[in-house]
N, CA, C and O atoms as CSV, one atom per row, in Angstrom:
chain,resi,resn,atom,element,x,y,z
A,1,UNK,N,N,-120.652,56.013,-15.023
A,1,UNK,CA,C,-120.483,55.690,-16.422
A,1,UNK,C,C,-120.226,54.193,-16.542
A,1,UNK,O,O,-119.349,53.652,-15.869
A,2,UNK,N,N,-120.984,53.531,-17.392
A,2,UNK,CA,C,-120.826,52.085,-17.587
A,2,UNK,C,C,-119.603,51.812,-18.449
A,2,UNK,O,O,-119.310,52.565,-19.379
A,3,UNK,N,N,-118.897,50.746,-18.143
A,3,UNK,CA,C,-117.751,50.377,-18.958
A,3,UNK,C,C,-118.219,49.555,-20.143
A,3,UNK,O,O,-119.193,48.809,-20.047
A,4,UNK,N,N,-117.528,49.693,-21.252
A,4,UNK,CA,C,-117.842,48.940,-22.456
A,4,UNK,C,C,-117.331,47.510,-22.308
A,4,UNK,O,O,-116.256,47.298,-21.747
A,5,UNK,N,N,-118.079,46.530,-22.800
A,5,UNK,CA,C,-117.565,45.162,-22.763
A,5,UNK,C,C,-116.339,45.048,-23.665
A,5,UNK,O,O,-116.218,45.741,-24.675
A,6,UNK,N,N,-115.441,44.160,-23.275
A,6,UNK,CA,C,-114.232,43.958,-24.070
A,6,UNK,C,C,-114.610,43.371,-25.427
A,6,UNK,O,O,-115.469,42.493,-25.512
A,7,UNK,N,N,-113.978,43.849,-26.469
A,7,UNK,CA,C,-114.226,43.322,-27.809
A,7,UNK,C,C,-113.488,42.003,-27.976
A,7,UNK,O,O,-112.570,41.686,-27.220
A,8,UNK,N,N,-113.902,41.249,-28.971
A,8,UNK,CA,C,-113.206,39.990,-29.272
A,8,UNK,C,C,-111.744,40.268,-29.597
A,8,UNK,O,O,-110.861,39.511,-29.194
A,9,UNK,N,N,-111.486,41.357,-30.328
A,9,UNK,CA,C,-110.107,41.701,-30.682
A,9,UNK,C,C,-109.287,41.991,-29.433
A,9,UNK,O,O,-108.158,41.515,-29.318
A,10,UNK,N,N,-109.828,42.756,-28.504
A,10,UNK,CA,C,-109.053,43.091,-27.302
A,10,UNK,C,C,-108.811,41.849,-26.449
A,10,UNK,O,O,-107.737,41.701,-25.866
A,11,UNK,N,N,-109.798,40.956,-26.370
A,11,UNK,CA,C,-109.601,39.715,-25.610
A,11,UNK,C,C,-108.526,38.848,-26.249
A,11,UNK,O,O,-107.690,38.278,-25.548
A,12,UNK,N,N,-108.541,38.746,-27.567
A,12,UNK,CA,C,-107.528,37.957,-28.267
A,12,UNK,C,C,-106.140,38.562,-28.074
A,12,UNK,O,O,-105.177,37.839,-27.817
A,13,UNK,N,N,-106.034,39.885,-28.196
A,13,UNK,CA,C,-104.738,40.546,-28.020
A,13,UNK,C,C,-104.222,40.370,-26.589
A,13,UNK,O,O,-103.026,40.155,-26.392
A,14,UNK,N,N,-105.098,40.458,-25.597
A,14,UNK,CA,C,-104.676,40.231,-24.213
A,14,UNK,C,C,-104.116,38.823,-24.062
A,14,UNK,O,O,-103.083,38.629,-23.422
A,15,UNK,N,N,-104.797,37.839,-24.649
A,15,UNK,CA,C,-104.338,36.461,-24.574
A,15,UNK,C,C,-102.995,36.302,-25.274
A,15,UNK,O,O,-102.090,35.663,-24.737
A,16,UNK,N,N,-102.852,36.879,-26.474
A,16,UNK,CA,C,-101.616,36.723,-27.224
A,16,UNK,C,C,-100.439,37.396,-26.516
A,16,UNK,O,O,-99.330,36.861,-26.521
A,17,UNK,N,N,-100.666,38.557,-25.910
A,17,UNK,CA,C,-99.594,39.222,-25.169
A,17,UNK,C,C,-99.213,38.404,-23.937
A,17,UNK,O,O,-98.032,38.242,-23.631
A,18,UNK,N,N,-100.210,37.897,-23.243
A,18,UNK,CA,C,-99.941,37.062,-22.066
A,18,UNK,C,C,-99.151,35.816,-22.462
A,18,UNK,O,O,-98.193,35.447,-21.784
A,19,UNK,N,N,-99.550,35.164,-23.560
A,19,UNK,CA,C,-98.831,33.981,-24.043
A,19,UNK,C,C,-97.393,34.325,-24.431
A,19,UNK,O,O,-96.471,33.556,-24.162
A,20,UNK,N,N,-97.210,35.477,-25.061
A,20,UNK,CA,C,-95.871,35.901,-25.464
A,20,UNK,C,C,-94.990,36.149,-24.240
A,20,UNK,O,O,-93.795,35.853,-24.263
A,21,UNK,N,N,-95.571,36.684,-23.186
A,21,UNK,CA,C,-94.811,36.915,-21.947
A,21,UNK,C,C,-94.462,35.590,-21.264
A,21,UNK,O,O,-93.377,35.450,-20.698
A,22,UNK,N,N,-95.377,34.622,-21.316
A,22,UNK,CA,C,-95.126,33.311,-20.709
A,22,UNK,C,C,-94.125,32.492,-21.509
A,22,UNK,O,O,-93.327,31.746,-20.940
A,23,UNK,N,N,-94.169,32.632,-22.841
A,23,UNK,CA,C,-93.323,31.850,-23.740
A,23,UNK,C,C,-92.609,32.813,-24.703
A,23,UNK,O,O,-92.987,32.929,-25.868
A,24,UNK,N,N,-91.578,33.498,-24.203
A,24,UNK,CA,C,-90.903,34.507,-25.042
A,24,UNK,C,C,-90.260,33.905,-26.294
A,24,UNK,O,O,-89.860,32.741,-26.320
A,25,UNK,N,N,-90.179,34.724,-27.302
A,25,UNK,CA,C,-89.532,34.369,-28.558
A,25,UNK,C,C,-88.141,34.992,-28.535
A,25,UNK,O,O,-87.995,36.174,-28.225
A,26,UNK,N,N,-87.118,34.202,-28.861
A,26,UNK,CA,C,-85.748,34.728,-28.876
A,26,UNK,C,C,-85.651,35.944,-29.787
A,26,UNK,O,O,-86.141,35.928,-30.916
A,27,UNK,N,N,-85.019,36.990,-29.289
A,27,UNK,CA,C,-84.774,38.179,-30.089
A,27,UNK,C,C,-85.954,39.113,-30.238
A,27,UNK,O,O,-85.926,40.019,-31.070
A,28,UNK,N,N,-86.999,38.906,-29.437
A,28,UNK,CA,C,-88.214,39.710,-29.582
A,28,UNK,C,C,-88.842,39.931,-28.218
A,28,UNK,O,O,-88.966,38.995,-27.428
A,29,UNK,N,N,-89.236,41.161,-27.939
A,29,UNK,CA,C,-90.003,41.424,-26.719
A,29,UNK,C,C,-91.107,42.420,-27.051
A,29,UNK,O,O,-90.994,43.211,-27.987
A,30,UNK,N,N,-92.181,42.361,-26.258
A,30,UNK,CA,C,-93.319,43.226,-26.518
A,30,UNK,C,C,-94.002,43.615,-25.222
A,30,UNK,O,O,-93.982,42.871,-24.241
A,31,UNK,N,N,-94.602,44.786,-25.235
A,31,UNK,CA,C,-95.409,45.286,-24.131
A,31,UNK,C,C,-96.324,46.357,-24.688
A,31,UNK,O,O,-96.280,46.665,-25.879
A,32,UNK,N,N,-97.138,46.913,-23.841
A,32,UNK,CA,C,-98.074,47.946,-24.284
A,32,UNK,C,C,-97.402,49.312,-24.297
A,32,UNK,O,O,-96.590,49.612,-23.422
A,33,UNK,N,N,-97.732,50.137,-25.275
A,33,UNK,CA,C,-97.233,51.516,-25.311
A,33,UNK,C,C,-97.777,52.262,-24.096
A,33,UNK,O,O,-97.030,52.925,-23.376
A,34,UNK,N,N,-99.085,52.147,-23.876
A,34,UNK,CA,C,-99.729,52.665,-22.669
A,34,UNK,C,C,-100.635,51.569,-22.136
A,34,UNK,O,O,-101.298,50.874,-22.905
A,35,UNK,N,N,-100.662,51.418,-20.848
A,35,UNK,CA,C,-101.363,50.309,-20.191
A,35,UNK,C,C,-102.829,50.196,-20.587
A,35,UNK,O,O,-103.371,49.091,-20.605
A,36,UNK,N,N,-103.476,51.293,-20.901
A,36,UNK,CA,C,-104.911,51.299,-21.181
A,36,UNK,C,C,-105.258,50.927,-22.621
A,36,UNK,O,O,-106.438,50.815,-22.951
A,37,UNK,N,N,-104.257,50.732,-23.492
A,37,UNK,CA,C,-104.547,50.509,-24.915
A,37,UNK,C,C,-103.914,49.209,-25.401
A,37,UNK,O,O,-102.734,49.174,-25.750
A,38,UNK,N,N,-104.707,48.143,-25.420
A,38,UNK,CA,C,-104.218,46.834,-25.866
A,38,UNK,C,C,-103.943,46.812,-27.368
A,38,UNK,O,O,-103.303,45.885,-27.865
A,39,UNK,N,N,-104.420,47.826,-28.097
A,39,UNK,CA,C,-104.283,47.857,-29.548
A,39,UNK,C,C,-102.969,48.472,-30.032
A,39,UNK,O,O,-102.740,48.546,-31.239
A,40,UNK,N,N,-102.109,48.911,-29.124
A,40,UNK,CA,C,-100.827,49.488,-29.537
A,40,UNK,C,C,-99.711,48.904,-28.681
A,40,UNK,O,O,-99.656,49.118,-27.470
A,41,UNK,N,N,-98.826,48.164,-29.336
A,41,UNK,CA,C,-97.738,47.482,-28.645
A,41,UNK,C,C,-96.402,48.115,-28.998
A,41,UNK,O,O,-96.171,48.545,-30.128
A,42,UNK,N,N,-95.539,48.160,-28.010
A,42,UNK,CA,C,-94.153,48.558,-28.198
A,42,UNK,C,C,-93.341,47.269,-28.299
A,42,UNK,O,O,-93.397,46.429,-27.401
A,43,UNK,N,N,-92.596,47.109,-29.375
A,43,UNK,CA,C,-91.813,45.890,-29.551
A,43,UNK,C,C,-90.340,46.233,-29.747
A,43,UNK,O,O,-89.985,47.297,-30.254
A,44,UNK,N,N,-89.511,45.303,-29.332
A,44,UNK,CA,C,-88.072,45.411,-29.567
A,44,UNK,C,C,-87.619,44.133,-30.246
A,44,UNK,O,O,-87.930,43.028,-29.800
A,45,UNK,N,N,-86.887,44.298,-31.319
A,45,UNK,CA,C,-86.318,43.175,-32.049
A,45,UNK,C,C,-84.807,43.288,-31.933
A,45,UNK,O,O,-84.224,44.332,-32.226
A,46,UNK,N,N,-84.186,42.206,-31.503
A,46,UNK,CA,C,-82.721,42.174,-31.378
A,46,UNK,C,C,-82.167,41.580,-32.666
A,46,UNK,O,O,-82.589,40.511,-33.108
A,47,UNK,N,N,-81.211,42.295,-33.260
A,47,UNK,CA,C,-80.629,41.843,-34.520
A,47,UNK,C,C,-80.064,40.439,-34.401
A,47,UNK,O,O,-79.288,40.157,-33.488
A,48,UNK,N,N,-80.449,39.548,-35.325
A,48,UNK,CA,C,-79.998,38.164,-35.247
A,48,UNK,C,C,-78.509,38.010,-35.551
A,48,UNK,O,O,-77.931,38.796,-36.303
A,49,UNK,N,N,-77.898,36.984,-34.953
A,49,UNK,CA,C,-76.476,36.731,-35.204
A,49,UNK,C,C,-76.204,36.489,-36.686
A,49,UNK,O,O,-77.072,36.042,-37.436
A,50,UNK,N,N,-74.988,36.795,-37.075
A,50,UNK,CA,C,-74.509,36.553,-38.440
A,50,UNK,C,C,-75.296,37.319,-39.501
A,50,UNK,O,O,-75.422,36.863,-40.638
A,51,UNK,N,N,-75.828,38.492,-39.122
A,51,UNK,CA,C,-76.497,39.370,-40.086
A,51,UNK,C,C,-75.927,40.774,-39.905
A,51,UNK,O,O,-75.209,41.037,-38.941
A,52,UNK,N,N,-76.243,41.655,-40.815
A,52,UNK,CA,C,-75.831,43.055,-40.684
A,52,UNK,C,C,-76.452,43.714,-39.462
A,52,UNK,O,O,-75.963,44.743,-38.995
A,53,UNK,N,N,-77.524,43.131,-38.940
A,53,UNK,CA,C,-78.256,43.703,-37.814
A,53,UNK,C,C,-77.807,43.141,-36.469
A,53,UNK,O,O,-78.343,43.524,-35.429
A,54,UNK,N,N,-76.829,42.236,-36.479
A,54,UNK,CA,C,-76.357,41.586,-35.248
A,54,UNK,C,C,-75.983,42.617,-34.188
A,54,UNK,O,O,-75.264,43.578,-34.462
A,55,UNK,N,N,-76.483,42.402,-32.978
A,55,UNK,CA,C,-76.175,43.284,-31.854
A,55,UNK,C,C,-77.048,44.526,-31.772
A,55,UNK,O,O,-76.981,45.263,-30.789
A,56,UNK,N,N,-77.856,44.766,-32.779
A,56,UNK,CA,C,-78.716,45.948,-32.771
A,56,UNK,C,C,-79.996,45.706,-31.997
A,56,UNK,O,O,-80.491,44.581,-31.924
A,57,UNK,N,N,-80.526,46.773,-31.420
A,57,UNK,CA,C,-81.829,46.754,-30.757
A,57,UNK,C,C,-82.724,47.694,-31.547
A,57,UNK,O,O,-82.454,48.891,-31.638
A,58,UNK,N,N,-83.775,47.153,-32.109
A,58,UNK,CA,C,-84.634,47.920,-32.999
A,58,UNK,C,C,-86.044,47.994,-32.412
A,58,UNK,O,O,-86.703,46.973,-32.212
A,59,UNK,N,N,-86.484,49.202,-32.145
A,59,UNK,CA,C,-87.792,49.421,-31.538
A,59,UNK,C,C,-88.825,49.731,-32.611
A,59,UNK,O,O,-88.536,50.375,-33.619
A,60,UNK,N,N,-90.031,49.255,-32.360
A,60,UNK,CA,C,-91.121,49.479,-33.299
A,60,UNK,C,C,-92.432,49.546,-32.526
A,60,UNK,O,O,-92.510,49.165,-31.359
A,61,UNK,N,N,-93.448,50.036,-33.202
A,61,UNK,CA,C,-94.804,50.060,-32.649
A,61,UNK,C,C,-95.683,49.226,-33.570
A,61,UNK,O,O,-95.701,49.423,-34.785
A,62,UNK,N,N,-96.412,48.288,-32.965
A,62,UNK,CA,C,-97.411,47.508,-33.703
A,62,UNK,C,C,-98.777,48.055,-33.328
A,62,UNK,O,O,-99.131,48.106,-32.151
A,63,UNK,N,N,-99.540,48.462,-34.330
A,63,UNK,CA,C,-100.884,48.986,-34.105
A,63,UNK,C,C,-101.888,48.021,-34.709
A,63,UNK,O,O,-101.822,47.686,-35.892
A,64,UNK,N,N,-102.819,47.581,-33.872
A,64,UNK,CA,C,-103.805,46.590,-34.292
A,64,UNK,C,C,-105.137,47.263,-34.581
A,64,UNK,O,O,-105.553,48.160,-33.847
A,65,UNK,N,N,-105.812,46.833,-35.655
A,65,UNK,CA,C,-107.129,47.408,-35.957
A,65,UNK,C,C,-108.192,46.846,-35.013
A,65,UNK,O,O,-107.994,45.796,-34.402
A,66,UNK,N,N,-109.296,47.534,-34.900
A,66,UNK,CA,C,-110.393,47.098,-34.036
A,66,UNK,C,C,-110.969,45.755,-34.474
A,66,UNK,O,O,-111.568,45.046,-33.665
A,67,UNK,N,N,-110.793,45.398,-35.755
A,67,UNK,CA,C,-111.318,44.119,-36.245
A,67,UNK,C,C,-110.241,43.028,-36.346
A,67,UNK,O,O,-110.407,42.052,-37.078
A,68,UNK,N,N,-109.141,43.202,-35.610
A,68,UNK,CA,C,-108.118,42.162,-35.544
A,68,UNK,C,C,-108.769,40.892,-35.005
A,68,UNK,O,O,-109.556,40.999,-34.064
A,69,UNK,N,N,-108.507,39.733,-35.518
A,69,UNK,CA,C,-107.495,39.329,-36.490
A,69,UNK,C,C,-107.974,39.311,-37.937
A,69,UNK,O,O,-107.274,38.799,-38.810
A,70,UNK,N,N,-109.152,39.861,-38.201
A,70,UNK,CA,C,-109.633,39.863,-39.585
A,70,UNK,C,C,-108.757,40.714,-40.494
A,70,UNK,O,O,-108.659,40.447,-41.691
A,71,UNK,N,N,-108.127,41.729,-39.934
A,71,UNK,CA,C,-107.181,42.552,-40.680
A,71,UNK,C,C,-105.877,42.637,-39.904
A,71,UNK,O,O,-105.870,42.495,-38.681
A,72,UNK,N,N,-104.774,42.867,-40.607
A,72,UNK,CA,C,-103.448,42.803,-39.985
A,72,UNK,C,C,-103.087,44.049,-39.190
A,72,UNK,O,O,-103.672,45.117,-39.375
A,73,UNK,N,N,-102.112,43.890,-38.302
A,73,UNK,CA,C,-101.564,45.072,-37.641
A,73,UNK,C,C,-100.683,45.844,-38.620
A,73,UNK,O,O,-100.312,45.334,-39.677
A,74,UNK,N,N,-100.360,47.064,-38.255
A,74,UNK,CA,C,-99.315,47.796,-38.968
A,74,UNK,C,C,-98.100,47.810,-38.052
A,74,UNK,O,O,-98.230,47.775,-36.828
A,75,UNK,N,N,-96.935,47.861,-38.649
A,75,UNK,CA,C,-95.689,47.896,-37.893
A,75,UNK,C,C,-94.884,49.083,-38.393
A,75,UNK,O,O,-94.699,49.269,-39.596
A,76,UNK,N,N,-94.407,49.888,-37.437
A,76,UNK,CA,C,-93.572,51.050,-37.791
A,76,UNK,C,C,-92.382,51.089,-36.850
A,76,UNK,O,O,-92.537,51.180,-35.632
A,77,UNK,N,N,-91.189,51.018,-37.432
A,77,UNK,CA,C,-89.973,51.135,-36.623
A,77,UNK,C,C,-89.826,52.562,-36.126
A,77,UNK,O,O,-89.996,53.521,-36.878
A,78,UNK,N,N,-89.511,52.682,-34.858
A,78,UNK,CA,C,-89.220,53.995,-34.275
A,78,UNK,C,C,-87.716,54.193,-34.162
A,78,UNK,O,O,-87.245,55.318,-33.990
A,79,UNK,N,N,-86.965,53.107,-34.258
A,79,UNK,CA,C,-85.504,53.183,-34.333
A,79,UNK,C,C,-85.114,53.395,-35.787
A,79,UNK,O,O,-85.851,53.023,-36.700
A,80,UNK,N,N,-83.959,53.990,-35.991
A,80,UNK,CA,C,-83.473,54.128,-37.354
A,80,UNK,C,C,-83.244,52.730,-37.915
A,80,UNK,O,O,-82.658,51.870,-37.258
A,81,UNK,N,N,-83.709,52.522,-39.124
A,81,UNK,CA,C,-83.645,51.182,-39.713
A,81,UNK,C,C,-83.494,51.314,-41.214
A,81,UNK,O,O,-84.213,52.075,-41.862
A,82,UNK,N,N,-82.555,50.564,-41.755
A,82,UNK,CA,C,-82.484,50.464,-43.208
A,82,UNK,C,C,-82.760,49.027,-43.593
A,82,UNK,O,O,-82.074,48.100,-43.160
A,83,UNK,N,N,-83.769,48.868,-44.408
A,83,UNK,CA,C,-84.135,47.559,-44.941
A,83,UNK,C,C,-85.016,47.839,-46.152
A,83,UNK,O,O,-85.795,48.791,-46.129
A,84,UNK,N,N,-84.916,47.040,-47.205
A,84,UNK,CA,C,-85.720,47.320,-48.400
A,84,UNK,C,C,-87.233,47.277,-48.160
A,84,UNK,O,O,-87.995,47.834,-48.950
A,85,UNK,N,N,-87.675,46.626,-47.083
A,85,UNK,CA,C,-89.103,46.562,-46.784
A,85,UNK,C,C,-89.535,47.570,-45.728
A,85,UNK,O,O,-90.647,47.485,-45.206
A,86,UNK,N,N,-88.665,48.522,-45.410
A,86,UNK,CA,C,-88.995,49.551,-44.420
A,86,UNK,C,C,-88.889,50.918,-45.103
A,86,UNK,O,O,-87.834,51.301,-45.608
A,87,UNK,N,N,-90.006,51.635,-45.101
A,87,UNK,CA,C,-90.038,52.974,-45.691
A,87,UNK,C,C,-89.249,53.950,-44.817
A,87,UNK,O,O,-88.991,53.657,-43.650
A,88,UNK,N,N,-88.861,55.112,-45.367
A,88,UNK,CA,C,-88.119,56.105,-44.570
A,88,UNK,C,C,-88.829,56.527,-43.277
A,88,UNK,O,O,-88.169,56.898,-42.306
A,89,UNK,N,N,-90.174,56.474,-43.257
A,89,UNK,CA,C,-90.902,56.840,-42.025
A,89,UNK,C,C,-90.965,55.684,-41.025
A,89,UNK,O,O,-91.556,55.826,-39.954
A,90,UNK,N,N,-90.356,54.534,-41.368
A,90,UNK,CA,C,-90.308,53.387,-40.470
A,90,UNK,C,C,-91.393,52.358,-40.715
A,90,UNK,O,O,-91.339,51.274,-40.135
A,91,UNK,N,N,-92.372,52.652,-41.550
A,91,UNK,CA,C,-93.457,51.708,-41.792
A,91,UNK,C,C,-92.934,50.487,-42.549
A,91,UNK,O,O,-92.167,50.604,-43.506
A,92,UNK,N,N,-93.374,49.306,-42.089
A,92,UNK,CA,C,-92.957,48.048,-42.684
A,92,UNK,C,C,-93.937,47.654,-43.782
A,92,UNK,O,O,-95.151,47.711,-43.590
A,93,UNK,N,N,-93.407,47.259,-44.924
A,93,UNK,CA,C,-94.222,46.839,-46.054
A,93,UNK,C,C,-93.807,45.425,-46.442
A,93,UNK,O,O,-92.829,45.226,-47.163
A,94,UNK,N,N,-94.562,44.450,-45.956
A,94,UNK,CA,C,-94.359,43.063,-46.364
A,94,UNK,C,C,-95.723,42.433,-46.615
A,94,UNK,O,O,-96.729,42.842,-46.035
A,95,UNK,N,N,-95.738,41.443,-47.478
A,95,UNK,CA,C,-96.995,40.832,-47.917
A,95,UNK,C,C,-97.878,40.391,-46.764
A,95,UNK,O,O,-99.087,40.620,-46.785
A,96,UNK,N,N,-97.287,39.761,-45.760
A,96,UNK,CA,C,-98.085,39.197,-44.676
A,96,UNK,C,C,-98.821,40.273,-43.871
A,96,UNK,O,O,-99.767,39.962,-43.147
A,97,UNK,N,N,-98.394,41.531,-43.992
A,97,UNK,CA,C,-99.079,42.628,-43.297
A,97,UNK,C,C,-100.059,43.375,-44.201
A,97,UNK,O,O,-100.601,44.407,-43.807
A,98,UNK,N,N,-100.288,42.859,-45.410
A,98,UNK,CA,C,-101.268,43.460,-46.304
A,98,UNK,C,C,-102.625,42.801,-46.081
A,98,UNK,O,O,-102.680,41.609,-45.778
A,99,UNK,N,N,-103.713,43.541,-46.221
A,99,UNK,CA,C,-105.049,42.990,-45.959
A,99,UNK,C,C,-105.304,41.709,-46.752
A,99,UNK,O,O,-104.738,41.509,-47.827
A,100,UNK,N,N,-106.166,40.841,-46.205
A,100,UNK,CA,C,-106.445,39.583,-46.896
A,100,UNK,C,C,-107.118,39.797,-48.247
A,100,UNK,O,O,-107.717,40.839,-48.513
A,101,UNK,N,N,-106.997,38.778,-49.084
A,101,UNK,CA,C,-107.656,38.825,-50.385
A,101,UNK,C,C,-106.668,39.010,-51.509
A,101,UNK,O,O,-105.453,38.942,-51.323
A,102,UNK,N,N,-107.219,39.245,-52.673
A,102,UNK,CA,C,-106.386,39.417,-53.860
A,102,UNK,C,C,-105.716,40.782,-53.856
A,102,UNK,O,O,-106.294,41.773,-53.409
A,103,UNK,N,N,-104.487,40.818,-54.362
A,103,UNK,CA,C,-103.736,42.059,-54.486
A,103,UNK,C,C,-104.287,42.857,-55.660
A,103,UNK,O,O,-104.281,42.370,-56.791
A,104,UNK,N,N,-104.766,44.079,-55.410
A,104,UNK,CA,C,-105.322,44.876,-56.516
A,104,UNK,C,C,-104.280,45.198,-57.589
A,104,UNK,O,O,-104.640,45.489,-58.730
A,105,UNK,N,N,-102.992,45.148,-57.237
A,105,UNK,CA,C,-101.936,45.433,-58.206
A,105,UNK,C,C,-101.419,44.178,-58.894
A,105,UNK,O,O,-100.653,44.268,-59.853
A,106,UNK,N,N,-101.831,43.007,-58.415
A,106,UNK,CA,C,-101.446,41.759,-59.050
A,106,UNK,C,C,-100.041,41.273,-58.739
A,106,UNK,O,O,-99.532,40.391,-59.430
A,107,UNK,N,N,-99.393,41.833,-57.702
A,107,UNK,CA,C,-98.013,41.433,-57.388
A,107,UNK,C,C,-97.934,40.278,-56.394
A,107,UNK,O,O,-96.964,39.521,-56.395
A,108,UNK,N,N,-98.947,40.144,-55.550
A,108,UNK,CA,C,-98.905,39.145,-54.482
A,108,UNK,C,C,-100.036,38.139,-54.645
A,108,UNK,O,O,-101.132,38.474,-55.093
A,109,UNK,N,N,-99.745,36.914,-54.273
A,109,UNK,CA,C,-100.792,35.910,-54.204
A,109,UNK,C,C,-101.590,36.132,-52.926
A,109,UNK,O,O,-101.051,36.633,-51.939
A,110,UNK,N,N,-102.855,35.769,-52.935
A,110,UNK,CA,C,-103.682,35.899,-51.733
A,110,UNK,C,C,-103.087,35.102,-50.583
A,110,UNK,O,O,-103.240,35.487,-49.424
A,111,UNK,N,N,-102.415,34.003,-50.880
A,111,UNK,CA,C,-101.818,33.162,-49.837
A,111,UNK,C,C,-100.621,33.827,-49.161
A,111,UNK,O,O,-100.201,33.391,-48.089
A,112,UNK,N,N,-100.063,34.876,-49.773
A,112,UNK,CA,C,-98.927,35.586,-49.190
A,112,UNK,C,C,-99.373,36.724,-48.273
A,112,UNK,O,O,-98.569,37.280,-47.526
A,113,UNK,N,N,-100.641,37.058,-48.336
A,113,UNK,CA,C,-101.174,38.201,-47.592
A,113,UNK,C,C,-101.724,37.752,-46.242
A,113,UNK,O,O,-101.776,36.557,-45.953
A,114,UNK,N,N,-102.133,38.711,-45.422
A,114,UNK,CA,C,-102.657,38.423,-44.089
A,114,UNK,C,C,-103.807,37.434,-44.164
A,114,UNK,O,O,-104.605,37.442,-45.101
A,115,UNK,N,N,-103.865,36.590,-43.157
A,115,UNK,CA,C,-104.944,35.630,-42.997
A,115,UNK,C,C,-105.309,35.633,-41.531
A,115,UNK,O,O,-104.408,35.604,-40.693
A,116,UNK,N,N,-106.591,35.666,-41.172
A,116,UNK,CA,C,-106.971,35.746,-39.749
A,116,UNK,C,C,-106.449,34.613,-38.867
A,116,UNK,O,O,-106.458,34.744,-37.643
A,117,UNK,N,N,-105.998,33.515,-39.448
A,117,UNK,CA,C,-105.444,32.451,-38.611
A,117,UNK,C,C,-103.996,32.741,-38.188
A,117,UNK,O,O,-103.450,32.060,-37.320
A,118,UNK,N,N,-103.386,33.750,-38.802
A,118,UNK,CA,C,-102.028,34.134,-38.387
A,118,UNK,C,C,-102.052,34.671,-36.969
A,118,UNK,O,O,-103.034,35.270,-36.530
A,119,UNK,N,N,-100.974,34.453,-36.274
A,119,UNK,CA,C,-100.821,35.038,-34.941
A,119,UNK,C,C,-99.525,35.817,-34.922
A,119,UNK,O,O,-98.754,35.805,-35.882
A,120,UNK,N,N,-99.303,36.488,-33.818
A,120,UNK,CA,C,-98.079,37.258,-33.718
A,120,UNK,C,C,-96.877,36.361,-33.775
A,120,UNK,O,O,-95.746,36.840,-33.704
């Protein structure tokens, strides 16, 4: 069975994960949920100092679409989380994770929404 060539999205995600491992961001770590799927990341966010979340470890899953970076990932907390931008099922709702373009409801500017030049 022939293997499929890597997509541009998978190559970009591999690069971004590798860069994140080489240059970690304080309070954030990421890895793959399963080694064979670059499109699903397990992330941990450490609650920042001087906030209600200080000292907390919050786990989430980032799922990337096949056409990433043209469309944004989705983020869903798997840890219990209370925040006005987190639904009861853990899904995160913030402008930057909404698809690019004009908001059909008229609440967000296009500049507040996802843009393919954004990175993790």
